[in-house]
Every structure is written in C-alpha cells, then in structure tokens.
Backbone and ligand atoms as CSV (ligand in chain L), in Angstrom:
chain,resi,resn,atom,element,x,y,z
A,1,UNK,N,N,15.134,16.110,-6.850
A,1,UNK,CA,C,13.992,16.696,-6.137
A,1,UNK,C,C,13.213,15.565,-5.629
A,2,UNK,N,N,12.661,15.656,-4.370
A,2,UNK,CA,C,11.833,14.695,-3.704
A,2,UNK,C,C,10.380,15.387,-3.586
A,3,UNK,N,N,9.422,14.508,-3.909
A,3,UNK,CA,C,8.100,14.935,-3.651
A,3,UNK,C,C,7.217,14.240,-2.819
A,4,UNK,N,N,6.568,15.023,-1.854
A,4,UNK,CA,C,5.669,14.235,-0.847
A,4,UNK,C,C,4.617,13.571,-1.406
A,5,UNK,N,N,4.363,12.336,-1.184
A,5,UNK,CA,C,3.086,11.600,-1.707
A,5,UNK,C,C,1.953,12.063,-1.145
A,6,UNK,N,N,1.868,12.686,0.095
A,6,UNK,CA,C,0.652,13.106,0.689
A,6,UNK,C,C,0.161,14.534,0.401
A,7,UNK,N,N,1.161,15.533,0.701
A,7,UNK,CA,C,0.834,16.924,0.571
A,7,UNK,C,C,1.586,17.506,-0.655
A,8,UNK,N,N,2.232,16.738,-1.422
A,8,UNK,CA,C,2.954,17.172,-2.769
A,8,UNK,C,C,3.842,18.272,-2.670
A,9,UNK,N,N,4.552,18.558,-1.293
A,9,UNK,CA,C,5.620,19.468,-1.101
A,9,UNK,C,C,6.698,18.851,-1.964
A,10,UNK,N,N,7.420,20.034,-2.453
A,10,UNK,CA,C,8.635,19.526,-3.107
A,10,UNK,C,C,9.906,19.968,-2.373
A,11,UNK,N,N,10.936,19.082,-2.416
A,11,UNK,CA,C,12.162,19.286,-1.596
A,11,UNK,C,C,13.326,19.134,-2.549
A,12,UNK,N,N,14.112,20.165,-2.738
A,12,UNK,CA,C,15.249,20.058,-3.602
A,12,UNK,C,C,16.399,19.693,-2.710
A,13,UNK,N,N,17.354,19.094,-3.236
A,13,UNK,CA,C,18.496,18.905,-2.484
A,13,UNK,C,C,19.861,19.269,-3.250
A,14,UNK,N,N,20.797,19.709,-2.503
A,14,UNK,CA,C,22.038,20.052,-3.163
A,14,UNK,C,C,22.953,18.911,-3.435
A,15,UNK,N,N,24.042,19.160,-4.376
A,15,UNK,CA,C,24.832,18.214,-4.644
A,15,UNK,C,C,25.551,17.551,-3.376
A,16,UNK,N,N,25.479,16.186,-3.326
A,16,UNK,CA,C,26.195,15.620,-2.027
A,16,UNK,C,C,25.342,15.620,-0.776
A,17,UNK,N,N,24.119,16.291,-0.799
A,17,UNK,CA,C,23.186,16.259,0.345
A,17,UNK,C,C,22.311,14.946,0.126
A,18,UNK,N,N,21.920,14.383,1.437
A,18,UNK,CA,C,21.075,13.341,1.392
A,18,UNK,C,C,19.590,13.912,1.089
A,19,UNK,N,N,18.949,12.952,0.333
A,19,UNK,CA,C,17.527,13.459,-0.023
A,19,UNK,C,C,16.618,13.431,1.082
A,20,UNK,N,N,15.585,14.212,1.157
A,20,UNK,CA,C,14.548,14.242,2.095
A,20,UNK,C,C,13.648,13.050,1.862
A,21,UNK,N,N,13.767,12.003,2.722
A,21,UNK,CA,C,12.992,10.839,2.436
A,21,UNK,C,C,11.657,10.757,3.277
A,22,UNK,N,N,11.376,11.625,4.077
A,22,UNK,CA,C,10.287,11.784,4.949
A,22,UNK,C,C,10.035,13.228,4.791
A,23,UNK,N,N,8.636,13.507,4.528
A,23,UNK,CA,C,8.145,14.963,4.496
A,23,UNK,C,C,8.178,15.436,5.920
A,24,UNK,N,N,8.968,16.587,6.139
A,24,UNK,CA,C,9.124,17.168,7.478
A,24,UNK,C,C,7.608,17.788,7.738
A,25,UNK,N,N,6.706,18.113,6.697
A,25,UNK,CA,C,5.523,18.768,7.137
A,25,UNK,C,C,4.531,17.722,7.596
A,26,UNK,N,N,4.295,16.564,6.873
A,26,UNK,CA,C,3.266,15.724,7.099
A,26,UNK,C,C,3.658,14.261,7.480
A,27,UNK,N,N,5.052,13.987,7.516
A,27,UNK,CA,C,5.615,12.775,7.819
A,27,UNK,C,C,5.464,11.541,6.732
A,28,UNK,N,N,4.864,12.014,5.612
A,28,UNK,CA,C,4.603,10.914,4.655
A,28,UNK,C,C,5.847,10.698,3.908
A,29,UNK,N,N,6.135,9.521,3.270
A,29,UNK,CA,C,7.361,9.309,2.415
A,29,UNK,C,C,7.327,10.242,1.214
A,30,UNK,N,N,8.553,10.379,0.699
A,30,UNK,CA,C,8.686,11.318,-0.373
A,30,UNK,C,C,9.254,10.340,-1.621
A,31,UNK,N,N,9.085,10.793,-2.898
A,31,UNK,CA,C,9.481,9.992,-4.075
A,31,UNK,C,C,10.506,10.974,-4.739
A,32,UNK,N,N,11.527,10.388,-5.425
A,32,UNK,CA,C,12.378,11.062,-6.438
A,32,UNK,C,C,11.751,11.146,-7.520
A,33,UNK,N,N,12.434,11.792,-8.488
A,33,UNK,CA,C,11.780,12.219,-9.722
A,33,UNK,C,C,11.470,10.890,-10.565
A,34,UNK,N,N,12.357,9.972,-10.479
A,34,UNK,CA,C,12.205,8.814,-11.404
A,34,UNK,C,C,10.899,8.090,-10.685
A,35,UNK,N,N,10.867,7.925,-9.316
A,35,UNK,CA,C,9.885,7.167,-8.736
A,35,UNK,C,C,8.409,7.844,-9.124
A,36,UNK,N,N,8.564,9.349,-9.021
A,36,UNK,CA,C,7.364,10.028,-9.299
A,36,UNK,C,C,6.962,9.759,-10.591
A,37,UNK,N,N,7.837,9.885,-11.590
A,37,UNK,CA,C,7.298,9.586,-12.964
A,37,UNK,C,C,6.776,8.170,-13.094
A,38,UNK,N,N,7.440,7.284,-12.280
A,38,UNK,CA,C,6.933,5.812,-12.477
A,38,UNK,C,C,5.534,5.726,-11.930
A,39,UNK,N,N,5.181,6.301,-10.816
A,39,UNK,CA,C,3.841,6.220,-10.242
A,39,UNK,C,C,2.915,7.053,-11.139
A,40,UNK,N,N,3.239,8.116,-11.624
A,40,UNK,CA,C,2.458,8.886,-12.627
A,40,UNK,C,C,1.848,8.019,-13.799
A,41,UNK,N,N,3.050,7.253,-14.293
A,41,UNK,CA,C,2.674,6.349,-15.435
A,41,UNK,C,C,1.708,5.314,-14.953
A,42,UNK,N,N,2.036,4.828,-13.697
A,42,UNK,CA,C,1.183,3.701,-13.342
A,42,UNK,C,C,-0.223,4.148,-13.088
A,43,UNK,N,N,-0.344,5.327,-12.381
A,43,UNK,CA,C,-1.707,5.857,-12.257
A,43,UNK,C,C,-2.517,6.040,-13.574
A,44,UNK,N,N,-1.788,6.514,-14.479
A,44,UNK,CA,C,-2.412,6.697,-15.730
A,44,UNK,C,C,-2.862,5.211,-16.380
A,45,UNK,N,N,-1.943,4.367,-16.311
A,45,UNK,CA,C,-2.247,3.069,-16.693
A,45,UNK,C,C,-3.426,2.500,-15.884
A,46,UNK,N,N,-3.315,2.558,-14.640
A,46,UNK,CA,C,-4.332,2.098,-13.762
A,46,UNK,C,C,-5.671,2.751,-13.931
A,47,UNK,N,N,-5.697,3.846,-14.539
A,47,UNK,CA,C,-6.841,4.665,-14.687
A,47,UNK,C,C,-7.803,3.841,-15.794
A,48,UNK,N,N,-7.237,2.894,-16.510
A,48,UNK,CA,C,-7.833,2.161,-17.450
A,48,UNK,C,C,-8.142,0.823,-17.100
A,49,UNK,N,N,-7.713,0.561,-15.986
A,49,UNK,CA,C,-7.916,-0.899,-15.343
A,49,UNK,C,C,-8.992,-1.016,-14.389
A,50,UNK,N,N,-9.495,-2.134,-14.314
A,50,UNK,CA,C,-10.549,-2.583,-13.079
A,50,UNK,C,C,-9.877,-2.925,-11.913
A,51,UNK,N,N,-10.283,-2.504,-10.879
A,51,UNK,CA,C,-9.754,-3.034,-9.494
A,51,UNK,C,C,-10.705,-4.092,-9.022
A,52,UNK,N,N,-10.116,-5.201,-8.528
A,52,UNK,CA,C,-10.913,-6.201,-7.988
A,52,UNK,C,C,-10.658,-6.535,-6.519
A,53,UNK,N,N,-11.704,-6.717,-5.708
A,53,UNK,CA,C,-11.479,-6.916,-4.316
A,53,UNK,C,C,-10.916,-8.319,-4.051
A,54,UNK,N,N,-9.828,-8.469,-3.318
A,54,UNK,CA,C,-9.214,-9.864,-3.034
A,54,UNK,C,C,-9.214,-10.083,-1.663
A,55,UNK,N,N,-9.445,-9.292,-0.800
A,55,UNK,CA,C,-9.453,-9.440,0.592
A,55,UNK,C,C,-10.336,-8.449,1.453
A,56,UNK,N,N,-10.829,-8.896,2.545
A,56,UNK,CA,C,-11.443,-8.016,3.478
A,56,UNK,C,C,-10.627,-8.133,4.617
A,57,UNK,N,N,-9.757,-7.038,5.216
A,57,UNK,CA,C,-9.019,-7.224,6.242
A,57,UNK,C,C,-9.690,-7.565,7.553
A,58,UNK,N,N,-9.003,-8.528,8.219
A,58,UNK,CA,C,-9.858,-8.953,9.655
A,58,UNK,C,C,-9.269,-8.118,10.805
A,59,UNK,N,N,-8.347,-7.254,10.614
A,59,UNK,CA,C,-7.867,-6.360,11.627
A,59,UNK,C,C,-6.749,-5.411,11.307
A,60,UNK,N,N,-6.424,-4.583,12.214
A,60,UNK,CA,C,-5.364,-3.649,11.819
A,60,UNK,C,C,-4.054,-4.094,11.487
A,61,UNK,N,N,-3.734,-5.189,12.172
A,61,UNK,CA,C,-2.396,-5.876,12.008
A,61,UNK,C,C,-2.351,-6.498,10.459
A,62,UNK,N,N,-3.415,-7.072,10.227
A,62,UNK,CA,C,-3.726,-7.839,8.924
A,62,UNK,C,C,-3.521,-6.735,7.950
A,63,UNK,N,N,-4.228,-5.594,8.049
A,63,UNK,CA,C,-4.100,-4.451,7.108
A,63,UNK,C,C,-2.644,-3.907,6.963
A,64,UNK,N,N,-1.996,-3.677,8.016
A,64,UNK,CA,C,-0.734,-3.182,8.125
A,64,UNK,C,C,0.329,-4.051,7.354
A,65,UNK,N,N,0.248,-5.334,7.826
A,65,UNK,CA,C,1.198,-6.304,7.271
A,65,UNK,C,C,1.176,-6.479,5.820
A,66,UNK,N,N,-0.163,-6.690,5.387
A,66,UNK,CA,C,-0.351,-6.897,4.003
A,66,UNK,C,C,-0.099,-5.664,3.120
A,67,UNK,N,N,-0.386,-4.462,3.589
A,67,UNK,CA,C,-0.004,-3.222,2.830
A,67,UNK,C,C,1.469,-3.106,2.704
A,68,UNK,N,N,2.179,-3.606,3.691
A,68,UNK,CA,C,3.604,-3.508,3.639
A,68,UNK,C,C,4.140,-4.496,2.630
A,69,UNK,N,N,3.729,-5.723,2.637
A,69,UNK,CA,C,4.101,-6.622,1.727
A,69,UNK,C,C,3.761,-6.232,0.345
A,70,UNK,N,N,2.711,-5.574,0.071
A,70,UNK,CA,C,2.324,-5.250,-1.413
A,70,UNK,C,C,3.147,-4.059,-1.763
A,71,UNK,N,N,3.510,-3.160,-0.786
A,71,UNK,CA,C,4.423,-2.106,-1.057
A,71,UNK,C,C,5.655,-2.653,-1.463
A,72,UNK,N,N,6.220,-3.743,-0.641
A,72,UNK,CA,C,7.657,-4.378,-1.064
A,72,UNK,C,C,7.546,-4.926,-2.313
A,73,UNK,N,N,6.479,-5.650,-2.720
A,73,UNK,CA,C,6.365,-6.342,-3.781
A,73,UNK,C,C,6.131,-5.516,-5.145
A,74,UNK,N,N,5.772,-4.277,-4.836
A,74,UNK,CA,C,5.453,-3.323,-5.996
A,74,UNK,C,C,4.036,-3.744,-6.522
A,75,UNK,N,N,3.108,-4.381,-5.855
A,75,UNK,CA,C,1.772,-4.671,-6.323
A,75,UNK,C,C,0.961,-3.385,-6.005
A,76,UNK,N,N,0.332,-2.702,-7.141
A,76,UNK,CA,C,-0.714,-1.518,-6.830
A,76,UNK,C,C,-1.770,-2.093,-6.120
A,77,UNK,N,N,-2.272,-1.384,-5.144
A,77,UNK,CA,C,-3.526,-1.651,-4.351
A,77,UNK,C,C,-4.048,-0.391,-3.916
A,78,UNK,N,N,-5.282,-0.598,-3.703
A,78,UNK,CA,C,-6.043,0.476,-2.925
A,78,UNK,C,C,-6.915,-0.193,-1.787
A,79,UNK,N,N,-7.074,0.529,-0.688
A,79,UNK,CA,C,-7.806,0.027,0.349
A,79,UNK,C,C,-9.135,0.963,0.510
A,80,UNK,N,N,-10.145,0.367,0.375
A,80,UNK,CA,C,-11.532,0.791,0.516
A,80,UNK,C,C,-12.162,0.801,1.702
A,81,UNK,N,N,-12.339,1.878,2.558
A,81,UNK,CA,C,-13.234,1.927,3.800
A,81,UNK,C,C,-12.422,1.310,4.963
A,82,UNK,N,N,-13.037,1.167,5.971
A,82,UNK,CA,C,-12.422,0.295,7.150
A,82,UNK,C,C,-11.789,1.458,8.133
A,83,UNK,N,N,-11.984,1.085,9.373
A,83,UNK,CA,C,-11.246,1.642,10.389
A,83,UNK,C,C,-11.911,3.107,10.904
A,84,UNK,N,N,-11.822,4.029,9.962
A,84,UNK,CA,C,-12.097,5.277,10.413
A,84,UNK,C,C,-13.548,5.582,10.456
A,85,UNK,N,N,-14.371,4.836,9.952
A,85,UNK,CA,C,-15.767,5.039,9.875
A,85,UNK,C,C,-16.598,4.107,10.758
A,86,UNK,N,N,-17.685,4.476,11.241
A,86,UNK,CA,C,-18.528,3.677,12.159
A,86,UNK,C,C,-19.935,3.414,11.525
A,87,UNK,N,N,-20.013,3.566,10.270
A,87,UNK,CA,C,-21.417,3.253,9.574
A,87,UNK,C,C,-21.492,1.933,9.237
A,88,UNK,N,N,-22.642,1.540,8.713
A,88,UNK,CA,C,-22.933,0.191,8.475
A,88,UNK,C,C,-22.002,-0.489,7.400
A,89,UNK,N,N,-21.550,0.341,6.401
A,89,UNK,CA,C,-20.674,-0.138,5.325
A,89,UNK,C,C,-19.313,-0.591,5.981
A,90,UNK,N,N,-18.804,0.152,6.876
A,90,UNK,CA,C,-17.525,-0.252,7.600
A,90,UNK,C,C,-17.666,-1.514,8.438
A,91,UNK,N,N,-18.827,-1.679,9.087
A,91,UNK,CA,C,-19.114,-2.699,9.822
A,91,UNK,C,C,-18.991,-3.946,8.943
A,92,UNK,N,N,-19.686,-3.871,7.947
A,92,UNK,CA,C,-19.746,-4.916,6.896
A,92,UNK,C,C,-18.358,-5.254,6.369
A,93,UNK,N,N,-17.627,-4.192,6.088
A,93,UNK,CA,C,-16.300,-4.346,5.552
A,93,UNK,C,C,-15.143,-4.566,6.524
A,94,UNK,N,N,-15.477,-4.667,7.763
A,94,UNK,CA,C,-14.389,-4.855,8.577
A,94,UNK,C,C,-13.432,-3.771,8.548
A,95,UNK,N,N,-12.226,-4.116,8.367
A,95,UNK,CA,C,-11.080,-3.035,8.441
A,95,UNK,C,C,-10.542,-2.624,7.095
A,96,UNK,N,N,-11.576,-2.869,6.142
A,96,UNK,CA,C,-11.209,-2.207,4.871
A,96,UNK,C,C,-11.153,-3.372,3.721
A,97,UNK,N,N,-11.525,-3.055,2.540
A,97,UNK,CA,C,-11.206,-4.020,1.471
A,97,UNK,C,C,-10.160,-3.766,0.741
A,98,UNK,N,N,-9.257,-4.656,0.282
A,98,UNK,CA,C,-8.210,-4.577,-0.333
A,98,UNK,C,C,-8.411,-4.762,-1.815
A,99,UNK,N,N,-8.203,-4.016,-2.689
A,99,UNK,CA,C,-8.431,-4.078,-4.135
A,99,UNK,C,C,-7.247,-3.965,-4.933
A,100,UNK,N,N,-7.035,-4.847,-5.905
A,100,UNK,CA,C,-5.785,-4.770,-6.771
A,100,UNK,C,C,-6.187,-4.535,-8.201
A,101,UNK,N,N,-5.399,-4.062,-8.980
A,101,UNK,CA,C,-5.531,-3.976,-10.358
A,101,UNK,C,C,-5.645,-5.405,-11.010
A,102,UNK,N,N,-6.573,-5.516,-11.936
A,102,UNK,CA,C,-6.852,-6.684,-12.638
A,102,UNK,C,C,-5.620,-7.595,-13.030
A,103,UNK,N,N,-4.541,-6.758,-13.567
A,103,UNK,CA,C,-3.327,-7.192,-13.962
A,103,UNK,C,C,-2.622,-7.888,-12.869
A,104,UNK,N,N,-2.821,-7.438,-11.606
A,104,UNK,CA,C,-1.877,-7.846,-10.545
A,104,UNK,C,C,-2.574,-9.014,-9.610
A,105,UNK,N,N,-3.767,-9.222,-10.125
A,105,UNK,CA,C,-4.664,-10.077,-9.327
A,105,UNK,C,C,-3.941,-11.461,-8.948
A,106,UNK,N,N,-3.171,-12.138,-9.871
A,106,UNK,CA,C,-2.656,-13.485,-9.699
A,106,UNK,C,C,-1.601,-13.384,-8.742
A,107,UNK,N,N,-0.819,-12.271,-8.804
A,107,UNK,CA,C,0.353,-12.132,-7.890
A,107,UNK,C,C,-0.132,-11.741,-6.610
A,108,UNK,N,N,-1.129,-10.933,-6.580
A,108,UNK,CA,C,-1.767,-10.528,-5.269
A,108,UNK,C,C,-2.269,-11.807,-4.466
A,109,UNK,N,N,-3.031,-12.635,-5.110
A,109,UNK,CA,C,-3.513,-13.755,-4.427
A,109,UNK,C,C,-2.488,-14.793,-3.982
A,110,UNK,N,N,-1.444,-14.878,-4.757
A,110,UNK,CA,C,-0.228,-15.733,-4.427
A,110,UNK,C,C,0.394,-15.069,-3.138
A,111,UNK,N,N,0.567,-13.869,-3.136
A,111,UNK,CA,C,1.125,-13.090,-1.951
A,111,UNK,C,C,0.265,-13.356,-0.587
A,112,UNK,N,N,-1.080,-13.293,-0.844
A,112,UNK,CA,C,-2.042,-13.452,0.191
A,112,UNK,C,C,-1.898,-14.831,0.806
A,113,UNK,N,N,-1.883,-15.738,-0.102
A,113,UNK,CA,C,-1.754,-17.222,0.180
A,113,UNK,C,C,-0.522,-17.405,1.049
A,114,UNK,N,N,0.701,-16.886,0.527
A,114,UNK,CA,C,1.986,-17.131,1.280
A,114,UNK,C,C,1.759,-16.481,2.633
A,115,UNK,N,N,1.173,-15.217,2.735
A,115,UNK,CA,C,0.871,-14.552,3.947
A,115,UNK,C,C,0.035,-15.335,5.022
A,116,UNK,N,N,-0.984,-15.768,4.507
A,116,UNK,CA,C,-1.950,-16.690,5.281
A,116,UNK,C,C,-1.224,-17.992,5.866
A,117,UNK,N,N,-0.396,-18.516,4.912
A,117,UNK,CA,C,0.337,-19.815,5.366
A,117,UNK,C,C,1.294,-19.558,6.400
A,118,UNK,N,N,2.015,-18.200,6.107
A,118,UNK,CA,C,3.151,-17.852,7.043
A,118,UNK,C,C,2.511,-17.634,8.381
A,119,UNK,N,N,1.303,-17.106,8.511
A,119,UNK,CA,C,0.718,-16.703,9.740
A,119,UNK,C,C,0.207,-18.088,10.443
A,120,UNK,N,N,-0.264,-19.013,9.717
A,120,UNK,CA,C,-0.695,-20.263,10.195
A,120,UNK,C,C,0.608,-21.013,10.875
A,121,UNK,N,N,1.596,-20.991,10.005
A,121,UNK,CA,C,2.773,-21.739,10.352
A,121,UNK,C,C,3.669,-21.115,11.500
A,122,UNK,N,N,3.474,-19.949,11.619
A,122,UNK,CA,C,4.200,-19.036,12.644
A,122,UNK,C,C,4.380,-19.910,14.025
A,123,UNK,N,N,5.571,-20.212,14.393
A,123,UNK,CA,C,5.610,-20.963,15.680
A,123,UNK,C,C,5.111,-20.097,16.814
A,124,UNK,N,N,4.082,-20.470,17.544
A,124,UNK,CA,C,3.575,-19.768,18.765
A,124,UNK,C,C,4.386,-20.087,19.752
A,125,UNK,N,N,5.001,-21.340,19.887
A,125,UNK,CA,C,5.549,-21.845,21.068
A,125,UNK,C,C,7.063,-22.364,20.711
A,126,UNK,N,N,7.969,-21.341,20.688
A,126,UNK,CA,C,9.290,-21.680,20.276
A,126,UNK,C,C,10.070,-22.716,21.128
A,127,UNK,N,N,10.611,-23.693,20.288
A,127,UNK,CA,C,11.103,-24.953,21.112
A,127,UNK,C,C,12.567,-24.538,21.382
L,1,ZN,ZN,ZN,3.997,16.034,3.163
C-alpha cells in the first residue's frame, strides 16, 4: 500500500502492479508501508528533539536545491516561513528558515558547506 504524504489517501496495488508513486489527487509523493513506518518513527523521535535554524534561504532556487539535497541525504528538516507571506516576519526571514534536528546539525552544516562551495566553484564560463 502507498500513502500520500499530503492528503493521506491510500492506494492499494495488486500483485505485479506498479505502486502509485505520485498521488493522483494532489500530486504529492507517496510512501510505501515500510517508508511510512520509518517516517512515523522518525516523527515520534523528532517530537523529543530540538530543531535548530541552520540557514536562511536567499531565494527560491536556494530553497529548492537545498531541500532536494536534504531529501536525498535523508536529513530531517523543516522550513519555517518564507515565500507565501508578505508580512514583516517573512521579509526578515527571506525565503524561509531551514531548521534541522539537533542530531543532524553536523551533517546538515557539512552539506550546506559543500553546497555553498559547489555554487561558488560552479564554472560560469565553460572553457
Ligand atoms: Zn494526495
């Protein structure tokens, strides 16, 4: 069974059928039972953890790329604010604040460093 991460719709699949990886209703990704159990466990664990801010996104691309990297690396994160609001808080916080669980802070900072270096080193003028 696949469960949608956004609307929690559940999709059963028959033997030999490909799983539904994108929710047809809302377009979000779905998780299989093992993944879902993993995320539930993680959420329970994280309920006891402090989240630390590690970065303020400086733009939508920054936000999208870093979110993708953290997804790939399996670093749990939340994004607070940004983008959708036009109040004073979001102006102050740019495109959102990235927070990671205390346990993952070291890894998160290392990934961010790699990301920043990769951006700086990116050849703007291919020889
Ligand atoms: Zn959905």
